[in-house]
Legacy VTK file of the C-alpha trace (Angstrom):
# vtk DataFile Version 3.0
C-alpha trace
ASCII
DATASET POLYDATA
POINTS 334 float
0.000 0.000 0.000
1.376 3.458 -0.865
2.463 5.471 2.141
2.993 9.014 0.849
0.045 11.371 1.124
0.144 12.112 -2.594
-0.038 8.436 -3.477
-2.738 7.098 -1.150
-5.027 4.684 -2.965
-8.604 5.287 -4.022
-10.734 2.369 -2.805
-13.730 1.141 -4.834
-16.173 -1.009 -2.886
-18.015 -3.972 -4.364
-21.575 -2.804 -3.780
-24.467 -5.176 -4.504
-22.936 -8.221 -6.251
-26.008 -8.827 -8.422
-26.194 -5.260 -9.723
-24.185 -3.171 -12.144
-21.870 -1.808 -9.437
-19.075 -4.359 -9.866
-19.397 -4.039 -13.670
-18.962 -0.280 -13.755
-16.206 -0.510 -11.126
-14.152 -2.877 -13.287
-14.929 -0.903 -16.458
-13.884 2.365 -14.794
-10.715 0.772 -13.431
-9.624 -0.254 -16.932
-10.742 3.029 -18.524
-8.465 4.872 -16.091
-5.594 2.396 -16.415
-5.817 1.397 -12.766
-4.669 4.828 -11.595
-5.890 8.355 -11.158
-2.906 10.685 -11.164
-0.415 9.333 -8.643
-3.093 7.374 -6.830
-3.576 3.666 -7.340
-7.107 2.257 -7.654
-7.976 -0.743 -5.502
-11.153 -2.808 -5.293
-12.547 -3.811 -1.896
-14.786 -6.858 -1.671
-14.993 -10.447 -2.834
-12.438 -11.056 -5.622
-14.698 -13.517 -7.466
-17.398 -10.862 -7.849
-15.023 -8.439 -9.551
-13.420 -11.192 -11.638
-16.856 -12.138 -12.979
-17.063 -8.651 -14.487
-13.713 -8.563 -16.254
-9.988 -9.168 -15.842
-8.803 -8.252 -12.349
-5.341 -8.916 -10.933
-5.194 -10.399 -7.418
-3.085 -7.487 -6.215
-5.798 -5.034 -7.192
-8.339 -6.400 -4.684
-8.499 -5.911 -0.937
-10.374 -9.077 0.010
-13.066 -9.356 2.668
-13.590 -12.392 4.862
-17.232 -12.923 3.849
-17.992 -14.626 0.554
-20.395 -13.425 -2.130
-21.693 -14.968 -5.334
-22.557 -12.836 -8.339
-25.780 -13.793 -10.110
-26.605 -10.767 -12.290
-30.074 -9.384 -11.720
-30.856 -11.686 -8.791
-29.996 -10.141 -5.429
-29.451 -12.576 -2.588
-29.529 -11.611 1.079
-26.757 -14.164 1.640
-24.385 -11.667 -0.017
-25.225 -8.921 2.479
-22.380 -9.660 4.939
-19.765 -9.292 2.196
-21.397 -6.096 0.914
-21.414 -4.512 4.365
-17.919 -5.767 5.203
-16.517 -4.195 2.036
-17.858 -0.787 3.073
-16.587 -1.134 6.640
-13.169 -2.337 5.471
-12.760 0.538 3.031
-13.845 3.124 5.595
-11.496 1.636 8.178
-8.581 1.873 5.761
-9.399 5.485 4.929
-9.822 6.396 8.603
-6.454 4.793 9.309
-4.679 6.802 6.620
-4.194 3.844 4.272
-6.391 5.351 1.551
-7.155 8.801 0.248
-10.825 8.228 -0.567
-13.617 5.678 -0.786
-15.821 5.292 -3.861
-18.834 3.101 -3.189
-20.682 1.052 -5.777
-24.498 0.973 -5.378
-26.054 -1.293 -2.762
-29.477 -2.913 -2.526
-31.094 -1.578 0.636
-33.816 -4.227 0.428
-31.304 -7.074 0.340
-29.354 -5.650 3.279
-32.420 -4.994 5.414
-33.467 -8.621 5.075
-30.455 -9.454 7.238
-31.144 -6.798 9.863
-29.044 -3.964 8.428
-30.136 -1.055 10.620
-29.386 1.873 8.311
-31.543 3.336 5.511
-28.588 3.609 3.171
-24.914 4.295 2.588
-24.885 7.808 4.043
-26.216 6.861 7.476
-23.944 3.823 7.685
-20.916 5.912 6.758
-21.808 8.458 9.437
-22.054 5.592 11.951
-18.709 4.106 10.917
-16.925 7.440 11.124
-18.595 8.634 14.336
-20.238 11.639 12.707
-23.477 13.010 14.126
-24.849 14.005 10.739
-23.681 13.626 7.163
-25.072 15.547 4.208
-25.636 14.449 0.623
-24.414 16.511 -2.310
-24.979 15.721 -5.985
-22.202 17.181 -8.102
-21.680 17.574 -11.819
-19.371 19.586 -14.010
-21.627 22.656 -13.912
-23.824 22.184 -10.849
-23.677 21.168 -7.181
-26.873 20.676 -5.189
-27.554 19.733 -1.568
-31.075 18.542 -0.661
-32.132 19.539 2.854
-34.605 16.648 2.996
-33.969 13.494 1.006
-36.067 10.329 0.936
-39.245 11.519 2.605
-42.755 11.984 1.192
-43.373 15.457 -0.167
-46.207 15.947 2.321
-43.714 15.671 5.192
-41.211 18.187 3.819
-42.655 21.440 5.288
-42.359 20.266 8.920
-38.751 19.189 8.284
-37.737 22.556 6.848
-36.561 24.254 10.020
-34.217 27.122 10.706
-31.879 24.832 12.629
-31.754 22.230 9.848
-31.024 24.855 7.205
-28.217 26.466 9.209
-26.626 23.134 10.140
-26.810 21.717 6.609
-25.545 24.949 5.069
-22.530 25.095 7.375
-21.617 21.471 6.632
-21.855 22.229 2.909
-19.832 25.431 3.177
-17.087 23.715 5.193
-16.905 20.949 2.590
-16.704 23.421 -0.279
-13.663 24.958 1.415
-11.966 21.732 2.455
-12.870 19.356 -0.367
-13.403 21.650 -3.348
-10.710 24.247 -2.543
-13.144 27.187 -2.736
-11.790 29.905 -0.435
-15.074 31.744 0.109
-17.961 29.480 -0.914
-21.133 31.069 -2.228
-24.298 29.208 -1.287
-27.699 29.773 -2.880
-30.706 28.752 -0.790
-33.920 27.815 -2.572
-37.372 28.673 -1.362
-39.931 25.987 -0.651
-43.008 27.418 -2.332
-43.628 28.622 -5.917
-41.900 31.970 -6.527
-40.297 31.643 -3.075
-43.680 32.270 -1.471
-44.521 35.492 -3.343
-44.129 37.598 -0.170
-46.322 35.245 1.817
-49.131 34.970 -0.720
-48.117 31.403 -1.672
-46.802 30.230 1.691
-44.983 31.638 4.704
-42.055 29.215 5.075
-39.754 31.635 3.277
-40.671 34.475 5.653
-40.901 32.508 8.889
-38.144 29.917 8.439
-35.865 30.152 5.415
-35.082 33.868 5.388
-34.228 33.949 9.122
-31.891 30.994 8.541
-30.190 32.789 5.654
-29.831 35.925 7.788
-28.284 33.839 10.586
-25.782 32.349 8.147
-24.909 35.821 6.889
-24.321 37.000 10.471
-21.882 34.112 10.843
-19.879 35.478 7.929
-21.044 33.188 5.130
-21.761 34.270 1.571
-25.372 33.106 1.270
-28.246 34.264 -0.949
-31.916 33.395 -0.634
-34.563 32.294 -0.382
-34.578 32.159 -4.187
-37.352 30.969 -6.524
-36.299 27.491 -7.586
-37.650 27.900 -11.117
-35.115 30.631 -11.921
-31.976 29.602 -10.035
-30.630 26.812 -12.229
-30.047 28.405 -15.635
-26.443 29.081 -16.611
-26.323 32.758 -15.634
-27.864 32.053 -12.234
-25.503 29.146 -11.519
-22.523 31.403 -12.200
-23.441 33.343 -9.041
-23.031 30.462 -6.586
-20.899 27.391 -5.906
-23.661 25.144 -4.575
-27.407 25.290 -4.093
-29.169 24.219 -0.913
-32.592 22.908 -1.906
-35.527 22.138 0.336
-36.466 18.690 -1.004
-35.211 15.797 -3.111
-36.662 16.546 -6.542
-36.040 20.284 -6.293
-32.333 19.402 -6.155
-32.089 16.300 -8.300
-34.180 17.309 -11.301
-31.849 20.155 -12.351
-28.765 18.141 -11.426
-29.773 15.103 -13.448
-30.952 17.240 -16.336
-27.561 18.938 -16.572
-25.262 16.033 -15.577
-27.197 12.799 -15.957
-24.298 10.553 -16.986
-21.545 12.332 -15.065
-23.383 13.019 -11.814
-21.639 12.077 -8.560
-23.069 11.514 -5.094
-20.779 13.066 -2.455
-21.124 12.657 1.294
-20.259 15.871 3.106
-19.259 16.196 6.732
-17.239 12.983 7.021
-13.611 12.778 8.188
-12.933 10.821 4.973
-13.663 11.475 1.302
-16.549 9.422 -0.052
-18.159 9.573 -3.473
-20.353 7.228 -5.482
-21.955 7.085 -8.912
-25.336 8.769 -9.034
-27.324 5.665 -9.967
-28.633 2.482 -8.428
-28.098 -1.238 -8.876
-30.019 -1.436 -12.200
-30.750 -5.147 -11.831
-32.641 -5.168 -15.126
-29.460 -4.595 -17.155
-26.911 -6.295 -14.893
-24.736 -8.776 -16.732
-25.948 -7.644 -20.173
-22.961 -5.404 -21.008
-25.260 -2.364 -21.078
-24.079 -0.562 -17.933
-22.504 2.831 -18.588
-19.430 3.491 -16.393
-19.306 7.267 -16.882
-20.791 8.127 -13.490
-18.372 5.740 -11.755
-15.450 7.264 -13.655
-16.638 10.733 -12.622
-16.960 9.559 -9.003
-13.377 8.271 -9.004
-12.025 11.448 -10.565
-13.886 13.667 -8.113
-12.757 11.524 -5.165
-9.147 11.989 -6.243
-9.607 15.768 -6.580
-11.192 15.956 -3.147
-8.446 13.838 -1.614
-5.838 16.098 -3.210
-7.631 19.157 -1.820
-7.662 17.681 1.678
-3.987 16.815 1.401
-3.284 20.468 0.616
-5.471 22.177 3.184
-5.506 19.649 6.023
-8.097 17.198 7.295
-9.781 19.385 9.894
-8.946 22.978 8.937
-9.803 24.326 5.515
-6.647 26.436 5.460
-8.598 29.262 3.848
-9.748 32.503 5.448
-13.322 32.584 6.668
-15.857 34.492 4.642
-15.864 37.337 7.164
-12.065 37.498 7.206
-11.927 37.500 3.441
-14.360 40.419 3.326
-12.210 42.356 5.791
-9.134 41.684 3.698
-10.857 43.220 0.678
LINES 1 335
334 0 1 2 3 4 5 6 7 8 9 10 11 12 13 14 15 16 17 18 19 20 21 22 23 24 25 26 27 28 29 30 31 32 33 34 35 36 37 38 39 40 41 42 43 44 45 46 47 48 49 50 51 52 53 54 55 56 57 58 59 60 61 62 63 64 65 66 67 68 69 70 71 72 73 74 75 76 77 78 79 80 81 82 83 84 85 86 87 88 89 90 91 92 93 94 95 96 97 98 99 100 101 102 103 104 105 106 107 108 109 110 111 112 113 114 115 116 117 118 119 120 121 122 123 124 125 126 127 128 129 130 131 132 133 134 135 136 137 138 139 140 141 142 143 144 145 146 147 148 149 150 151 152 153 154 155 156 157 158 159 160 161 162 163 164 165 166 167 168 169 170 171 172 173 174 175 176 177 178 179 180 181 182 183 184 185 186 187 188 189 190 191 192 193 194 195 196 197 198 199 200 201 202 203 204 205 206 207 208 209 210 211 212 213 214 215 216 217 218 219 220 221 222 223 224 225 226 227 228 229 230 231 232 233 234 235 236 237 238 239 240 241 242 243 244 245 246 247 248 249 250 251 252 253 254 255 256 257 258 259 260 261 262 263 264 265 266 267 268 269 270 271 272 273 274 275 276 277 278 279 280 281 282 283 284 285 286 287 288 289 290 291 292 293 294 295 296 297 298 299 300 301 302 303 304 305 306 307 308 309 310 311 312 313 314 315 316 317 318 319 320 321 322 323 324 325 326 327 328 329 330 331 332 333
C-alpha cells in the first residue's frame, strides 16, 4: 500500500454483487488504467465478484472475509455480509490513513435490510462508521452542485422538516466541505425557497418568511456568503448558476431534477461532513441490465475522478482545517 500522502489509494467497494456496481467498477478501473494521477485504484470486496465482471489482478483487490456470489439481476440476502464488510473495510482503511478516498458502488437496501441492516442507506452507515453526528448528501456535476435539505421523505412531510436549525446546520456542513474538499476559499451558497416563486411575499406560503429567510440571515451574520430564499424555477439556468458554488434545496426533486438534467451521466453523489472522502456514482443497482454489457461506467469514472480531486484538496489544506480565510475574514481583507 502506498504510504505518501500524494499516493494514497482510491478504494472502490463492491456494492451489490447482483447489480451493475461491480461491472462499472471494473470498467472504470480499466478506462483509467488502474490509476488516477499518482493514486492507485484498488477494489474492496470479494475477488470472485469483480473477476466475474472482467480481468482483475489479485493485487488489485483488498479481500473481505465474507464470501459473495454474483448472479446478475438476482440479489441474494446471503451476499449482504460481504457487501457490508466491504464498506466497513474501506472506511477503516481510509480512517487509518491507508487510503485517500472511498468510492462506493451501489447497494441494494432491500437485500441488506433482510439481514437486519439497521441503516436506511450508505450515508447513514458511513456516518455511523466514522462517528459523525450528521452527514449531508451533495450531488455534483461539471456545472452544478446541489444539496437537498430533505432526502427520501414523502413530499407531504417536507414542510415540517424545513426548520431554521436544519437549514443552518446543513448549510454550514456544505460550506465547510466546499472549502476543504473543493478548494473554494469563500464558498457562495444559494438557498432555494420551498413554495412557488419563493412564497410570493407570503401569498403562496410563509415558510420563506418565517423559516428560510431567518436561517439565511443567521448564516450571513456568521460570515457566510449566502443568498436566498430564491425561486427554484429561476436559479438553475447558466447565468444564475454562475453566481453560486452550490445550491441548498428544500427537497429531493427540487435538487435532483436540475442536477440530473444537466449532468445525468456524469453526476456524482458526495457525502459531506465525514472525516474521509466518499463519493459514489449517481445511480442504483439497475438489476434489469446487470450482466448484459449495457451498464454505462461514466458516473463511476466521474466519481473516481472527483474523489481523487477531493483527496488532493484535503492533502493540501488539512483534514480538519480548511486552510482558507473565513468568509468574514476575506471580506475584511478586501
